[in-house]
Every structure is written in C-alpha cells, then in structure tokens.
C-alpha positions as CSV (number, residue, x, y, z in Angstrom):
1,X,-16.0,-4.1,142.9
2,X,-16.9,-1.4,145.4
3,X,-20.0,-1.8,147.5
4,X,-23.0,0.5,147.3
5,X,-23.8,-0.1,151.0
6,X,-22.0,-1.3,154.1
7,X,-22.2,-4.9,153.1
8,X,-19.2,-6.8,151.6
9,X,-18.6,-6.7,147.8
10,X,-20.6,-9.4,145.9
11,X,-17.5,-11.4,144.9
12,X,-16.6,-11.7,148.5
13,X,-20.1,-12.8,149.4
14,X,-20.0,-15.5,146.7
15,X,-16.7,-16.8,147.9
16,X,-17.7,-16.7,151.6
17,X,-20.9,-18.7,151.0
18,X,-19.5,-20.7,148.0
19,X,-22.3,-19.5,145.8
20,X,-21.1,-20.7,142.5
21,X,-23.7,-20.4,139.8
22,X,-25.6,-23.5,138.8
23,X,-26.5,-24.0,135.2
24,X,-29.5,-26.2,136.1
25,X,-31.0,-23.2,137.9
26,X,-30.4,-20.8,135.0
27,X,-28.1,-18.8,137.3
28,X,-25.8,-16.0,136.0
29,X,-24.8,-13.5,138.7
30,X,-24.3,-9.8,138.2
31,X,-21.4,-8.7,140.4
32,X,-21.2,-5.0,139.5
33,X,-23.4,-3.3,142.1
34,X,-23.3,0.0,140.1
35,X,-24.9,-1.9,137.2
36,X,-27.5,-3.5,139.5
37,X,-28.3,0.0,140.8
38,X,-28.8,1.2,137.3
39,X,-31.3,-1.6,136.6
40,X,-33.1,-0.8,139.9
41,X,-33.5,2.8,138.8
42,X,-35.2,1.7,135.5
43,X,-38.2,0.6,137.6
44,X,-38.9,4.2,138.6
45,X,-39.4,5.7,142.1
46,X,-39.5,2.7,144.5
47,X,-40.0,4.7,147.7
48,X,-43.7,4.0,148.1
49,X,-43.7,0.5,146.5
50,X,-43.2,-3.1,147.5
51,X,-40.9,-4.9,145.1
52,X,-41.2,-8.6,144.0
53,X,-37.9,-10.1,142.9
54,X,-37.5,-13.6,141.5
55,X,-34.1,-15.3,141.6
56,X,-32.1,-12.9,143.8
57,X,-29.1,-15.3,144.0
58,X,-26.4,-13.6,146.2
59,X,-28.5,-10.4,146.4
60,X,-26.8,-8.0,144.0
61,X,-30.1,-6.6,142.6
62,X,-31.8,-7.0,145.9
63,X,-29.3,-4.7,147.6
64,X,-29.7,-2.2,144.8
65,X,-33.5,-2.2,145.2
66,X,-33.2,-1.5,148.9
67,X,-30.5,1.1,148.4
68,X,-32.8,2.8,145.9
69,X,-35.5,3.1,148.6
70,X,-37.9,0.2,148.0
71,X,-40.4,0.1,150.8
72,X,-40.0,-3.7,151.0
73,X,-38.5,-6.4,148.8
74,X,-40.1,-9.9,148.7
75,X,-37.7,-12.2,147.0
76,X,-38.3,-15.8,145.8
77,X,-35.2,-18.0,145.8
78,X,-35.1,-21.7,145.0
79,X,-31.4,-22.2,145.8
80,X,-31.1,-22.7,149.5
81,X,-27.4,-22.0,149.3
82,X,-28.3,-18.3,148.8
83,X,-30.4,-18.0,151.9
84,X,-27.6,-17.1,154.4
85,X,-26.3,-14.3,152.2
86,X,-29.8,-13.0,151.7
87,X,-30.4,-13.2,155.5
88,X,-27.4,-10.9,156.0
89,X,-29.0,-8.4,153.5
90,X,-32.3,-8.6,155.4
91,X,-30.6,-8.0,158.8
92,X,-28.6,-5.0,157.5
93,X,-31.7,-3.4,156.1
94,X,-33.8,-3.9,159.2
95,X,-36.0,-6.7,157.9
96,X,-37.1,-4.8,154.7
97,X,-36.2,-8.0,152.8
98,X,-38.4,-11.1,153.1
99,X,-37.2,-14.2,151.4
100,X,-39.5,-17.0,150.3
101,X,-37.6,-20.2,149.5
102,X,-39.0,-22.3,146.7
103,X,-40.1,-22.5,143.1
104,X,-41.4,-19.1,141.7
105,X,-43.8,-21.0,139.4
106,X,-45.5,-22.6,142.5
107,X,-45.3,-19.8,145.1
108,X,-48.0,-17.1,145.5
109,X,-46.2,-14.1,147.1
110,X,-49.3,-11.8,147.3
111,X,-50.0,-12.3,151.0
112,X,-46.6,-10.8,151.7
113,X,-46.9,-7.8,149.5
114,X,-48.8,-4.4,149.8
115,X,-49.8,-2.3,146.8
116,X,-48.4,-0.6,144.8
117,X,-46.2,-3.5,143.7
118,X,-43.4,-3.5,141.1
119,X,-41.7,-6.6,139.9
120,X,-38.0,-6.2,139.2
121,X,-35.9,-9.3,138.4
122,X,-32.8,-10.7,136.7
123,X,-35.0,-13.7,135.8
124,X,-33.4,-17.2,135.7
125,X,-33.3,-18.0,132.0
126,X,-35.1,-21.3,132.4
127,X,-38.4,-19.8,133.8
128,X,-38.3,-16.2,132.6
129,X,-40.7,-16.4,129.6
130,X,-43.1,-18.6,131.6
131,X,-43.3,-16.1,134.5
132,X,-43.8,-13.2,132.1
133,X,-46.6,-14.9,130.3
134,X,-48.3,-15.6,133.7
135,X,-47.9,-12.0,134.8
136,X,-49.4,-10.7,131.5
137,X,-52.3,-13.2,131.6
138,X,-54.1,-12.9,135.0
139,X,-57.8,-13.8,135.4
140,X,-58.6,-10.1,135.9
141,X,-57.0,-6.9,134.6
142,X,-55.5,-4.7,135.9
143,X,-53.1,-7.1,137.6
144,X,-51.6,-6.9,141.1
145,X,-48.4,-5.2,139.7
146,X,-47.8,-1.7,138.4
147,X,-44.8,-2.4,136.3
148,X,-42.3,-5.1,135.3
149,X,-38.6,-4.4,135.0
150,X,-37.1,-7.7,133.8
151,X,-33.9,-9.0,132.4
152,X,-34.0,-11.5,129.6
153,X,-31.8,-12.8,126.8
154,X,-31.7,-10.0,124.2
155,X,-33.6,-12.2,121.8
156,X,-36.5,-12.6,124.2
157,X,-36.5,-8.9,125.0
158,X,-36.7,-8.1,121.3
159,X,-39.7,-10.4,120.9
160,X,-41.5,-8.5,123.6
161,X,-41.2,-5.1,121.9
162,X,-41.3,-6.3,118.3
163,X,-43.4,-4.7,115.6
164,X,-45.3,-6.4,112.7
165,X,-43.3,-7.5,109.6
166,X,-40.2,-8.3,111.7
167,X,-38.7,-11.7,112.5
168,X,-39.1,-11.2,116.3
169,X,-42.8,-10.3,116.1
170,X,-45.0,-13.0,117.6
171,X,-47.3,-14.1,120.3
172,X,-45.2,-12.6,123.1
173,X,-45.3,-9.2,121.3
174,X,-49.1,-9.3,121.2
175,X,-49.5,-10.4,124.8
176,X,-47.2,-7.7,126.1
177,X,-48.3,-4.8,123.9
178,X,-52.0,-5.4,124.3
179,X,-51.9,-4.5,128.0
180,X,-48.6,-2.6,128.5
181,X,-46.3,0.0,127.2
182,X,-43.1,-2.0,126.7
183,X,-39.5,-0.8,125.9
184,X,-36.0,-2.1,126.1
185,X,-34.1,0.2,128.6
186,X,-30.7,-1.4,128.8
187,X,-28.4,-4.0,127.2
188,X,-25.9,-5.9,129.2
189,X,-22.9,-7.7,127.7
190,X,-22.0,-11.3,128.7
191,X,-18.8,-10.2,130.4
192,X,-20.9,-8.5,133.1
193,X,-22.0,-11.9,134.5
194,X,-20.4,-14.7,136.4
195,X,-20.3,-17.1,134.6
196,X,-20.7,-15.1,131.3
197,X,-23.7,-16.4,129.2
198,X,-23.2,-16.9,125.5
199,X,-25.6,-14.1,124.6
200,X,-26.2,-10.5,125.3
201,X,-28.9,-9.7,127.9
202,X,-31.4,-6.8,127.9
203,X,-33.7,-5.2,130.4
204,X,-37.3,-4.6,129.4
205,X,-39.6,-2.2,131.3
206,X,-43.3,-2.8,131.0
207,X,-45.8,-0.3,132.4
208,X,-49.3,-1.7,132.7
209,X,-52.3,0.0,131.1
210,X,-55.4,0.3,133.2
211,X,-57.4,-1.2,130.4
212,X,-56.2,-3.1,127.4
213,X,-55.3,-1.1,124.3
214,X,-58.1,-2.6,122.2
215,X,-61.3,-4.6,123.2
216,X,-60.8,-8.3,123.0
217,X,-61.5,-11.5,125.1
218,X,-58.2,-12.4,126.6
219,X,-58.6,-16.2,126.2
220,X,-59.8,-16.0,122.6
221,X,-57.2,-13.5,121.6
222,X,-54.5,-15.8,123.0
223,X,-56.0,-18.7,121.2
224,X,-56.1,-16.8,117.8
225,X,-52.6,-15.5,118.2
226,X,-51.2,-18.9,119.3
227,X,-52.7,-20.6,116.2
228,X,-51.6,-17.9,113.9
229,X,-48.0,-17.8,115.0
230,X,-47.9,-21.6,115.6
231,X,-47.8,-21.9,111.8
232,X,-46.5,-18.5,110.9
233,X,-45.3,-19.6,107.4
234,X,-48.9,-20.4,106.5
235,X,-51.6,-18.1,105.2
236,X,-54.1,-17.2,107.9
237,X,-57.0,-18.9,106.2
238,X,-55.0,-22.1,106.7
239,X,-53.4,-21.5,110.1
240,X,-56.7,-20.3,111.7
241,X,-58.8,-23.0,110.0
242,X,-61.5,-24.3,112.3
243,X,-61.9,-21.2,114.5
244,X,-65.0,-20.2,112.7
245,X,-67.1,-21.7,109.9
246,X,-67.0,-18.4,107.9
247,X,-63.4,-17.6,108.8
248,X,-62.5,-15.8,105.5
249,X,-65.5,-13.4,105.9
250,X,-64.4,-12.6,109.4
251,X,-60.8,-12.0,108.3
252,X,-62.0,-9.6,105.6
253,X,-64.3,-7.8,108.1
254,X,-61.2,-7.3,110.3
255,X,-59.3,-5.8,107.4
256,X,-57.2,-8.8,107.0
257,X,-56.6,-10.6,103.7
258,X,-57.0,-14.4,104.1
259,X,-53.7,-14.8,102.2
260,X,-51.7,-12.8,104.7
261,X,-49.5,-14.3,107.3
262,X,-49.4,-13.7,111.0
263,X,-46.3,-11.5,111.1
264,X,-48.1,-9.0,108.8
265,X,-51.0,-8.4,111.2
266,X,-50.9,-5.7,113.8
267,X,-52.2,-5.8,117.3
268,X,-55.4,-3.9,116.6
269,X,-56.4,-6.2,113.7
270,X,-55.8,-9.3,115.8
271,X,-58.0,-7.9,118.5
272,X,-60.7,-7.0,116.0
273,X,-60.5,-10.5,114.5
274,X,-60.9,-12.2,117.9
275,X,-64.0,-10.1,118.6
276,X,-65.5,-10.9,115.3
277,X,-64.9,-14.6,115.9
278,X,-66.4,-14.3,119.4
279,X,-69.5,-12.6,118.1
C-alpha cells in the first residue's frame, strides 16, 4: 500500500519490526494509510489541536493524524515492541509525536497535552468501552477534550447512538447522548485489518456539549440508568425498587408509567426522573 508520507508502507514497518498483532492486547492493525487518513479527517480540523491517541500500534493512524496537520499527537502504547516504529514516526515529524508507554487505564496524559484537545483512536477492543465511559464521566463537565473520534466494534458503536425502543439502546446511549452529539461516521469491514476481526467496525464521532442536554446529577443519573438497564426485561417499578420510598409517584411525575421498561424511556425522561429522586 502506498505511503502518505516519506516513511515506509505499514506492511514493511510491521515486517521490519516484527509487529505481529497480539490478541491478548486487542490488536487489529489497519494497514491502508488512505483509510487511516479518512478516519483522521472525521475528527475535523486538527491544525490547532493536540490529539490523544490510545493504542497506535505501528503508527498508521498516528501518521495520518500528523499528515492531516495535528499540532501534536500524544500516543499511549502498552506494547513495547511498537516503540521503535513510533520513534521513527516522531523523528520524521520533528518530535510532534510523544509516546507514553504503559496501560491507558492507568496513565494520565494531561500534563503532556495543551488545549484544545481531540481524542482520535482505533481503540483496542479489550479497553475501548471502559475508556469511553471514563471520558464521558469526568468529575467536572465540560471535560478536557473537545471531541472523540473512536473506532469500535459496530455493535458497540450502535449502542452509543441508539434511540429508545431499539435493542441497542441502553446505558451507553444515555451516557453519550446526555453530554454529546454522537454519530457513526464510517464503517470498516474486517478485511481492512490485519488480522481481520470477526466483526465489522465503525467509527463514532462525539462532539461535546458545553452543558448537558438536560439537568441531572451525573452520579444519580448513572445509578438510575444502570439499575434500569441492568434488569431491562423488568418493569421499572421493579428494576428501580429501593431508589425512593414513593418510587411510583416519582415515575408518574416524570411522565413514566411504572409498568414501562427501560428501553421505552428517552433521555429527557431519565434525567427528569433522576432529578425527582434526588429532590
């Protein structure tokens, strides 16, 4: 595959450094640099932004982000085998790439980043949902990032953008849509990866809202939604039992029938219910 810059094609980089994907690390490498460039462009104008990338692997998306004009890329990579290849990318781009080696769930990259910050990643499958949940649930809002452009298994992507009364609608839908505008911007077939995963992938772009869409206490809303969808087959008067002594009255006040189930309730009603329980 042709290169988008003066560095070798990714397949050559992988062979040179023996960077064969490890299943234990959730690795699936994208070798098509035209495709990684398309993903990078979904994040918007990067010229005046720092970019945080998790799981750069051999650096395909990293190179695309730098080629598309990112002010700086800070990449967190757990696999030390990838560090020499990423060092070559950093040298080629005059040090605009900083690599932090370690577990993304344990590293705080903020001291290396300057605002505005965009997060763009082909997330390792084994930590993707956990990282997204953390980024959507900071102690204070707005968060440190302006937008998230993230690749997931298509099933996870569909959960992020799902609407009520659909099978995919759930806690992740509420969490994302309460504080962001979220949309699926690309789908990527298994054949585009090495090794090919068993499922189609999709890229989701989330643009943060400066204030949440509806008033609600973040912790209580999360608790209400977790209980509601934790037993999604049950009526809400049963799944939310114990949250308030007069639960059914509060459900009715929020415009929710006690006999309804979680997947029938929209974001606004969940927020209203959580505020009624808090009061």
